[in-house]
C-alpha positions in Angstrom: 75.9 133.9 125.7 75.8 137.2 123.3 74.9 137.0 119.7 78.1 138.2 118.5 80.2 136.0 120.5 78.1 133.3 118.9 78.4 134.2 115.8 82.3 134.1 116.5 82.6 131.3 117.8 79.9 129.5 115.0 82.6 131.1 112.5 85.7 129.3 114.5 83.9 125.7 114.6 82.6 125.9 110.3 86.7 126.8 109.4 88.1 123.9 112.0 85.0 121.3 110.2 86.5 122.8 106.6 90.0 122.1 108.0 89.3 118.3 109.0 87.8 117.4 105.6 83.8 119.2 105.9 83.9 121.2 102.9 81.7 121.1 99.6 84.8 119.8 97.4 85.6 117.1 99.7 82.0 116.0 100.3 81.5 115.6 96.6 84.7 114.1 96.3 83.9 111.4 98.7 80.3 111.0 97.4 81.5 110.4 93.9 83.8 108.2 94.8 81.8 105.7 96.8 79.2 106.0 94.2 81.7 105.2 91.3 83.0 102.3 93.4 79.5 101.0 94.2 78.7 101.2 90.6 81.9 99.5 89.1 81.3 96.7 91.8 78.1 96.2 90.5 79.3 96.1 86.7 81.6 93.6 87.4 78.6 91.2 88.9 76.8 92.1 85.9 79.7 90.7 83.6 79.2 87.3 85.7 75.5 87.4 84.5 74.5 87.4 88.3 72.0 89.7 89.7 73.4 91.3 92.6 73.4 94.6 93.2 76.0 96.9 95.8 75.1 99.8 97.7 77.6 101.7 99.9 74.9 103.6 102.4 76.0 105.6 105.7 78.7 108.1 106.6 81.2 107.4 104.0 78.9 107.8 100.5 77.2 110.4 102.3 80.2 112.9 102.7 79.2 113.6 106.2 82.4 111.7 108.2 86.4 112.7 109.2 89.6 110.7 109.4 89.3 111.0 113.3 85.4 109.8 113.3 86.7 106.4 111.9 83.5 105.4 110.1 83.0 102.0 109.1 81.8 100.7 106.0 78.3 99.6 105.2 77.7 97.7 102.4 74.4 96.7 101.1 74.3 93.6 98.9 70.9 93.5 96.9 69.7 89.9 95.4 67.7 90.6 93.1 66.2 87.3 92.4 63.5 86.5 93.8 61.6 89.7 92.8 59.6 91.1 95.8 56.1 92.2 95.2 53.3 94.0 97.3 50.3 92.6 95.1 49.8 90.2 93.1 49.1 92.7 90.2 52.7 92.8 89.8 53.2 89.2 89.2 54.3 87.9 86.3 54.7 84.7 84.6 58.0 82.4 84.7 59.8 84.4 87.7 60.2 83.7 91.3 58.4 85.9 93.5 58.1 86.5 96.9 55.1 88.2 98.5 55.3 91.0 101.1 52.6 89.7 103.4 51.5 92.2 106.2 49.3 91.0 109.3 47.8 92.4 112.4 50.3 91.6 114.4 53.2 92.8 112.5 54.4 96.1 113.0 54.2 99.0 110.2 58.0 98.5 109.6 58.0 94.6 109.0 56.5 92.0 107.3 56.4 88.2 106.3 58.1 87.2 102.5 55.7 84.3 101.3 56.8 82.6 98.1 54.4 82.6 95.0 54.4 79.6 92.1 56.1 80.8 89.2 53.7 78.9 86.6 50.4 80.3 87.6 49.2 82.8 89.8 48.9 80.9 93.3 50.6 80.8 96.6 53.5 78.1 96.8 52.2 75.0 98.9 55.7 73.1 99.0 58.6 74.7 100.5 61.4 75.7 97.9 64.4 75.6 100.5 65.2 73.8 103.8 64.9 77.1 105.5 61.4 77.9 104.5 58.5 77.4 107.5 54.9 76.6 106.7 52.4 79.1 109.3 49.3 77.5 110.2 47.2 79.5 107.3 49.5 77.2 104.8 51.8 80.0 103.9 55.1 79.1 102.9 57.5 81.9 104.5 61.2 82.5 103.0 63.6 83.0 106.4 66.5 84.6 106.7 68.9 81.7 107.7 69.9 81.0 104.2 71.5 84.3 104.1 72.8 83.8 107.6 74.5 81.0 106.5 75.6 82.0 103.1 78.7 80.8 101.8 80.2 84.4 101.0 79.8 85.3 104.9 81.4 81.6 106.2 84.2 82.6 103.8 85.2 86.2 104.3 85.0 85.4 108.4 88.2 84.7 109.6 87.8 84.7 113.5 84.9 82.1 113.2 82.9 84.6 115.1 80.4 87.0 113.3 79.1 90.1 115.3 75.3 90.8 114.4 74.1 94.5 114.8 70.6 94.6 113.5 70.3 93.1 109.8 74.3 93.4 109.2 76.8 90.8 109.3 80.5 92.0 110.2 83.5 90.1 110.7 85.7 92.7 110.8 85.6 96.7 110.7 82.7 96.8 107.9 79.2 95.8 107.9 77.5 93.8 105.1 73.6 93.6 104.9 72.2 91.2 102.2 68.6 92.4 101.4 66.0 91.8 98.3 64.6 95.0 96.4 60.6 95.7 96.4 60.4 98.4 93.4 57.3 99.6 95.2 56.6 101.8 98.2 54.4 100.1 100.4 52.1 102.5 102.5 53.6 102.3 105.3 56.7 104.0 103.9 54.7 106.7 102.3 54.6 109.0 105.4 56.9 111.7 104.0 54.6 112.5 101.8 51.7 112.5 103.5 52.3 114.0 106.9 52.0 118.0 107.2 55.0 119.7 106.7 56.4 123.8 106.2 57.1 122.5 102.7 60.2 124.2 101.9 62.3 120.9 102.6 62.6 118.4 101.1 62.6 120.4 97.8 59.7 119.2 95.3 62.2 117.6 92.7 64.0 115.5 95.6 60.5 114.2 96.6 59.6 113.4 93.3 62.6 111.2 93.3 62.0 109.7 96.3 58.6 108.5 95.5 60.5 106.1 93.0 63.2 104.7 95.1 61.6 101.4 96.0 62.3 99.9 99.3 64.8 97.4 100.4 63.7 94.1 102.6 66.5 93.8 105.1 66.6 90.1 107.4 65.5 91.4 110.9 62.8 90.9 113.2 61.0 93.3 115.5 63.1 94.2 118.6 60.6 93.7 121.3 60.2 90.1 120.0 60.1 88.6 123.8 56.9 90.5 124.7 55.1 88.9 121.3 56.3 85.9 121.2 53.4 83.6 122.6 50.7 86.4 121.1 52.1 85.7 117.6 52.4 82.3 117.8 49.0 81.8 118.8 47.2 83.8 115.9 48.5 83.7 112.6 52.3 82.3 113.0 52.7 79.0 114.0 55.5 76.1 113.0 54.1 72.9 111.8 55.0 69.7 113.6 57.5 68.8 110.5 59.4 72.0 110.3 62.8 72.7 112.7 62.0 75.4 115.0 63.4 79.0 114.0 62.7 81.7 116.2 59.9 84.2 114.4 62.6 87.0 114.3 63.8 84.7 111.7 60.9 85.4 109.6 60.4 88.6 109.7 61.9 91.0 107.4 62.0 95.2 107.4 61.6 98.0 105.3 64.5 99.9 104.4 64.1 102.9 102.8 67.7 103.7 102.5 67.9 104.9 98.7 65.4 107.6 100.0 67.4 108.4 103.3 70.5 109.0 100.4 68.7 111.3 98.4 67.5 113.6 101.5 71.2 114.0 102.5 72.4 114.3 99.4 70.0 117.2 99.4 71.8 119.2 102.2 73.8 121.9 102.3 77.2 122.4 103.1 76.1 124.0 106.8 73.6 121.5 107.4 76.6 118.8 106.6 78.6 120.9 109.1 76.2 120.8 111.7 75.4 117.0 111.4 79.1 116.0 111.6 79.9 118.2 114.8 76.7 116.6 116.4 77.7 113.3 115.6 81.5 114.0 117.0 79.7 115.2 120.1 78.0 111.9 120.1 81.3 110.0 119.6 82.6 111.8 122.7 80.2 112.5 125.4 77.2 110.4 124.6 78.6 106.7 122.9 80.5 106.6 126.5 77.1 105.9 128.3 75.3 104.0 125.8 77.5 103.0 123.6 76.4 102.6 119.9 72.6 102.1 121.0 72.0 105.7 120.5 73.4 105.1 117.0 74.0 108.1 114.3 70.6 107.0 112.4 68.9 108.6 115.4 71.3 111.7 114.8 70.3 112.0 111.1 66.7 111.7 111.9 67.2 114.4 114.0 68.9 116.4 111.7 66.2 115.4 109.0 63.3 116.5 111.6 65.3 119.8 111.9 65.7 121.0 109.0 62.4 120.3 107.6 61.3 122.4 110.7 63.3 125.3 111.0 63.3 128.1 108.0 66.3 127.9 105.4 67.6 130.9 105.9 69.1 129.6 109.7 71.5 127.4 108.0 74.9 130.0 107.8 78.2 129.7 108.4 77.7 132.4 111.3 74.6 130.7 112.6 76.3 127.2 113.1 76.3 126.9 116.9 72.2 127.8 117.1 71.8 125.5 114.0 73.6 122.6 116.5 71.3 123.4 119.5 68.2 123.4 117.2 69.1 119.9 116.3 69.9 118.6 119.9 66.6 120.3 121.1 64.9 117.8 118.6 67.1 114.8 120.0 66.6 116.1 123.8 62.3 116.3 123.1 62.3 113.0 121.7 64.2 111.6 124.3 61.8 113.5 127.1 58.8 111.7 125.0 60.5 108.2 125.1 59.9 108.5 120.9 61.8 108.8 118.1 59.6 109.0 115.0 61.0 108.0 111.4 61.7 110.0 108.9 60.0 108.1 106.0 58.4 105.2 108.0 54.6 105.9 109.7 54.3 104.7 113.2 57.7 103.5 114.3 59.8 104.1 117.5 63.2 104.2 116.7 64.1 103.6 120.6 62.4 100.2 120.5 64.9 97.4 121.7 67.9 100.3 121.9 67.6 102.1 125.0 66.4 101.6 128.3 64.2 104.0 130.2 66.8 105.6 132.7 69.1 106.0 129.8 66.8 107.9 128.3 66.9 110.5 131.1 70.2 110.4 131.6 70.7 111.0 127.9 68.2 114.0 128.2 70.4 115.7 130.9 73.4 115.7 129.1 71.9 117.2 126.1 70.6 119.5 128.1 74.2 120.4 129.4 75.7 120.4 126.2 73.1 123.0 124.9 73.6 125.2 128.0 77.7 125.0 128.8 78.1 128.2 125.8 80.2 125.3 123.9 82.5 125.5 126.8 82.7 121.7 126.2 84.8 122.1 122.8 88.2 121.9 124.4 87.5 118.2 125.6 86.7 117.5 122.4 90.0 114.9 121.0 88.5 113.5 117.9 90.7 115.3 114.9 92.2 117.6 117.6 88.9 119.4 117.3 89.5 121.0 120.6 92.8 122.4 119.8 92.1 123.5 116.7 89.3 125.5 118.3 91.5 126.8 120.7 94.3 127.7 118.2 91.5 129.4 116.3 90.2 131.6 119.1 94.1 132.7 119.7 94.0 133.9 116.5 96.0 131.2 114.9 94.7 129.8 111.7 95.8 126.4 110.7 98.6 126.2 108.5 98.0 125.5 104.7 100.2 122.4 105.3 98.4 121.0 108.4 95.0 121.2 106.2 97.0 119.5 103.2 98.2 116.5 105.2 94.4 116.5 106.7 93.3 116.4 102.9 95.8 113.6 101.7 94.5 111.7 104.2 91.2 111.6 103.5 92.1 111.2 99.7 94.3 108.3 100.5 91.4 106.4 102.2 89.4 106.9 99.1 91.7 105.6 96.7 92.5 102.9 98.7 88.9 102.0 99.1 88.2 102.5 95.5 90.5 101.1 93.8 91.7 97.9 95.4 87.7 96.9 95.6 87.6 97.2 91.7 90.9 95.5 91.0 89.7 92.5 93.4 86.6 92.6 91.8 88.1 91.9 88.7 90.4 89.4 89.8 87.6 87.9 91.2 85.4 87.6 88.1 88.5 86.3 86.1 89.0 83.5 88.4 85.1 82.5 88.5 84.7 82.8 84.9 88.2 82.0 83.5 88.7 78.9 85.6 87.1 76.4 82.8 88.1 74.6 80.4 89.8 76.1 77.0 87.3 75.3 74.7 84.4 76.7 76.7 86.2 80.1 77.3 85.8 82.2 74.4 82.0 82.0 73.7 81.4 82.0 77.1 83.1 85.5 77.6 82.6 86.9 74.7 78.6 86.5 74.8 77.9 87.8 78.1 80.7 90.4 78.0 79.1 91.6 74.6 75.5 91.5 75.9 76.1 93.3 79.2 78.2 95.9 77.3 75.3 96.7 75.1 73.0 97.2 78.0 75.1 99.8 79.5 76.0 101.6 76.4 72.6 102.1 75.6 70.7 101.9 79.0 73.6 102.9 81.6 73.8 105.9 83.8 77.1 108.0 83.1 78.6 106.1 86.7 78.3 102.4 84.8 79.5 103.7 81.8 82.4 105.5 83.5 82.7 102.1 85.4 83.3 99.9 81.9 86.3 101.9 81.6 87.5 100.4 84.8 86.8 97.3 84.2 87.2 95.8 81.0 90.5 96.3 80.0 91.1 94.5 83.7 89.3 91.9 81.9 90.7 92.3 78.3 94.2 91.6 79.7 93.5 88.5 81.1 91.2 87.2 78.6 94.4 88.1 75.7 96.5 86.1 77.9 94.4 83.2 78.4 93.7 82.9 74.7 97.4 83.6 73.7 98.5 80.5 76.4 95.9 78.4 74.4 97.5 79.3 71.3 101.1 78.4 72.6 99.7 75.6 74.2 98.5 73.9 71.2 100.9 75.2 68.5 98.6 77.7 66.8 99.2 80.7 65.5 98.6 84.0 67.2 95.6 85.7 66.2 94.8 89.4 65.2 92.1 88.9 67.9 94.2 88.7 70.7 96.6 91.3 69.7 93.5 93.8 69.6 92.4 92.3 73.3 96.2 93.4 74.6 95.9 96.8 72.8 92.6 97.1 74.3 94.0 96.1 77.9 96.7 98.7 78.2 94.3 101.5 79.6 93.3 98.8 82.6 96.6 100.4 84.7 99.8 102.2 84.1 102.0 98.8 84.0 100.4 95.3 84.6 98.8 94.6 81.1 101.8 95.7 79.1 103.7 93.5 81.4 101.7 90.6 80.2 101.9 91.6 76.8 105.8 91.8 77.7 105.6 88.2 79.3 103.5 86.9 76.0 106.1 88.1 73.3 109.1 86.6 75.6 107.4 83.6 75.8 107.0 83.3 71.9 110.2 84.2 71.5 109.6 87.9 69.9 112.5 88.7 72.0 112.7 92.4 70.7 109.3 93.3 70.9 109.4 92.2 74.8 112.7 94.9 74.9 110.7 97.2 73.7 107.7 97.1 75.9 110.1 96.6 79.1 112.0 99.8 78.0 108.7 101.7 77.7 107.3 100.4 81.0 110.5 101.1 83.1 110.0 105.0 81.2 107.0 105.3 83.1 108.4 105.0 86.3 108.3 107.5 88.8 108.1 108.6 92.2 104.5 109.7 91.7 103.7 106.0 90.9 101.7 103.7 93.3 102.5 100.4 93.6 99.1 98.5 95.0 99.0 95.2 96.3 95.8 93.9 96.6 96.3 90.7 98.1 95.4 89.4 101.5 98.4 88.4 103.5 100.4 91.2 102.2 101.4 94.3 103.4 100.6 97.5 100.9 103.1 100.1 99.8 102.1 103.8 101.0 100.7 106.6 98.5 103.8 109.0 97.6 103.4 112.8 98.3 104.1 112.9 95.0 101.0 110.3 94.0 98.9 112.8 96.5 100.1 116.0 94.7 98.6 114.6 91.3 95.4 113.0 93.0 94.6 115.8 94.4 93.3 117.3 91.0 92.8 114.5 89.5 89.8 111.6 89.0 90.1 108.1 90.5 89.9 106.3 87.2 92.5 108.8 85.8 94.8 108.1 88.6 94.5 104.0 88.3 95.2 104.6 84.7 98.0 106.6 84.4 99.8 106.4 88.0 98.9 103.4 89.5 100.5 99.8 89.1 98.3 96.9 90.2 100.1 93.4 91.0 100.0 91.0 88.2 97.7 87.7 88.5 98.6 85.0 86.1 95.8 82.1 86.5 97.1 78.5 85.3 95.6 78.7 82.1 97.8 81.5 81.7 100.9 79.7 82.2 102.2 79.2 78.7 102.5 83.3 78.9 104.9 83.4 81.7 108.2 82.1 82.5 108.4 78.8 83.1 110.0 79.4 86.7 107.3 81.5 87.7 104.8 78.4 87.2 105.7 77.1 90.5 104.3 79.7 92.2 100.8 78.5 91.1 101.7 75.4 93.3 102.6 76.9 96.4 100.1 75.2 98.7 101.5 71.5 99.6 100.6 71.0 103.0 98.0 71.0 105.4 99.9 73.6 107.3 99.9 75.2 104.2 96.3 75.0 103.4 95.3 76.0 107.4 97.0 79.3 106.7 94.6 80.4 104.0 92.1 80.9 105.6 89.3 82.6 104.8 90.0 80.5 101.6 88.2 83.3 99.1 90.6 85.8 100.4 93.5 84.1 99.7 92.6 82.5 96.4 95.0 84.5 95.0 97.7 81.7 95.9 96.8 79.3 93.3 98.0 82.2 90.8 101.1 83.6 90.2 100.9 87.1 91.6 103.8 89.1 91.2 104.6 93.1 91.7 104.9 95.0 88.8 108.9 96.4 89.3 110.2 93.5 90.3 109.0 91.2 87.3 109.9 94.3 84.9 113.4 93.8 86.0 113.3 90.1 85.8 111.4 90.1 82.4 114.5 92.4 81.5 117.3 90.1 82.9 115.6 87.1 81.0 115.0 89.4 77.8 118.4 90.8 77.6 119.9 87.0 78.4 118.6 85.6 75.4 119.6 88.8 73.5 123.4 88.5 74.7 123.0 92.3 76.3 125.4 91.0 79.1 125.7 94.6 80.5 122.1 95.3 80.4 121.2 91.6 81.8 123.4 92.6 85.0 122.0 95.8 85.1 118.4 94.4 85.6 120.0 91.9 88.2 121.3 94.6 90.3 117.7 96.6 90.0 116.0 93.8 91.1 118.1 93.1 94.4 117.9 97.0 94.8 114.3 97.3 94.9 114.1 93.7 97.0 116.4 95.3 99.8 115.7 99.0 99.1 112.7 100.0 97.3 110.4 97.2 98.5 110.1 98.1 102.3 109.0 94.1 101.9 105.7 95.2 101.1 104.1 93.3 98.2 104.8 89.6 97.1 108.6 90.1 98.0 108.6 86.5 98.7 108.3 86.2 94.6 110.5 88.7 93.9 113.2 86.8 96.4 112.4 83.5 94.1 112.8 85.7 90.8 116.2 86.6 92.5 117.4 83.0 93.3 116.2 82.0 89.5 118.3 84.8 88.6 121.7 83.2 90.3 120.9 80.2 89.0 120.7 81.2 85.3 124.3 82.6 86.6 125.3 79.3 88.1 126.0 80.7 91.0 124.3 78.6 93.1 125.2 79.0 96.8 123.8 82.9 96.1 121.0 81.3 94.7 120.0 78.7 97.7 120.8 81.7 99.8 118.0 83.8 98.4 115.6 80.8 98.6 116.0 80.5 102.0 115.4 84.6 102.6 111.8 83.9 100.7 111.3 81.6 103.7 112.4 83.2 106.3 109.8 85.7 105.5 107.1 83.6 104.5 107.7 79.8 105.6 103.9 78.9 104.7 102.7 78.6 101.0 105.6 79.6 99.3 106.9 78.1 96.1 110.5 78.6 97.3 110.1 75.0 98.8 110.1 73.3 95.6 113.3 75.6 94.5 115.1 74.3 97.6 113.9 70.9 97.0 115.2 71.4 93.1 118.5 72.6 94.5 119.0 70.0 96.8 118.3 67.4 93.9 120.8 68.7 91.7 123.7 69.0 94.0 123.2 65.5 95.2 122.9 64.4 91.4 126.4 66.4 91.0 
């Protein structure tokens, strides 16, 4: 290929990659969103008083994916207790420690975790857990059986089948890894700082930060276990007769330098990201049909990192993109021919081990050679993100239309917003369920003490992301806390305190409507109908086509974002969109029942029969069914109906009833909690004493969701009323 032709194709490819989202603004947006998500989820865990930390590694958080790639979400849950140390010097009295033990039989990337005593600086001699084992040297070793049998995994698994891929566990399209953290880098993980390098990349400040990233210990044994089993059991590793047998792979833990790798990926410029994404597209299109995911994106990433390090920085230009791709493919092909893929940060590791067979290495090498020598003629065969079609159009001088690029950007933004807003709200609700389901007497001191301590720590020592995440999580918690404390006061006939009213006010920034509607519901329940009317009128005035009505509950369909919402989202932040243009469904837990209209208390007891219970699997995902959960708009109109009824405003009352009916049959499109909306509509007709229509509405609700539906209670009530009459 002539140089001029190569430059033209490079520029066209660069333009097409920008059109499908591989551009600097979108890369930054992706990274910011996923970092905020992991920080907010970790912050919510800190409010619980737990020591779990969430990290999102991989393509999503790196910003190196496209809509057509359909990349999964890789989540690492770091369990901060017990602590992992590399030597006895880091031991402190009173803490639980695991000592990372290296033996001659273990590969460089693996270690054993030996339990230490918390009271004195000696190894533990008794098993702390039934899943521990003792080797023939008397070491108590911590296995990863406990992590694999974790209640969190068993509850989230819906199909009964958990797919294991390396250290990750997957029950849907996403992968979870449970790990421990060691703040000190082992010697074997310092290869990046010791081996000879040209020196221009990684940059000096990146290397300085990388030295202090620490290392994760993930539950994964060595890939070539069968060839090592007999040798290892005859030496240092031996299970005593009274211990259960676990394969040796369950004893070994692998060092993971994911934080260091993230720093390196964030140090890549836009042109390098384009080359990397394009090679991943080539992998998915031409290599995956041969070997599946056994030649993984991690192999591609490693080749990319070594290529950036090896070649001069000035080659990474848009008009040189084709050549940069060929350089990276050259690196990968060389490793395939050598049958050896080095790890970028860990010494003496072959990433092909346990992944690819020898004959597959030859096949892959040949395919890559043909890709390198084809003068990019294969591009027309790429269906992902319509890249081939876009390239052909571009070569004909037809540039992508602005509408098409906008639609693609909005598709990415929809994905980001959904995966940012919903998990954060779910984490807040799970925190509410976990903490607030205590006795009323224990609630206030338990909450305020932990909340105050965590807030102080974050405000004084937290990062900017942590402080920003507090602005998202705290109002959601204030909303439920205010409602629970108010419910307690109503229950015991006590006066509503100023602190409760202040909590309600501070909760109004949680999202657009839910916290305000909780306040309106509270006002209605204490017969402050004028205050409720004012709040409801304000809520209704904020509705518009740009508002996204978000339901976070499993088993309920999600409303799509409107084009007006997406237009605003393009130039706004996640937090601003959540606070000002998102209405999240309301959750009233049983401790809030005095702050919700009595009719809706039935929603807290929707599960009656064994058949109902079977439909709630996994239980963790369907715990919302023990609460009264309602979408904002129908609850707004239902509260308006009740309030205007109490104020004898008949015209407004009937207008609210019409709006509720219009929402159910026109606006909702059966999304969200349509069953509860129909139940509220039925109650309105009951209050109007039109019982035949009320019966019809409850029957419609049961037609849509025959199980776990409070309409069963209402049908029974009406039938009992009919018999008595």
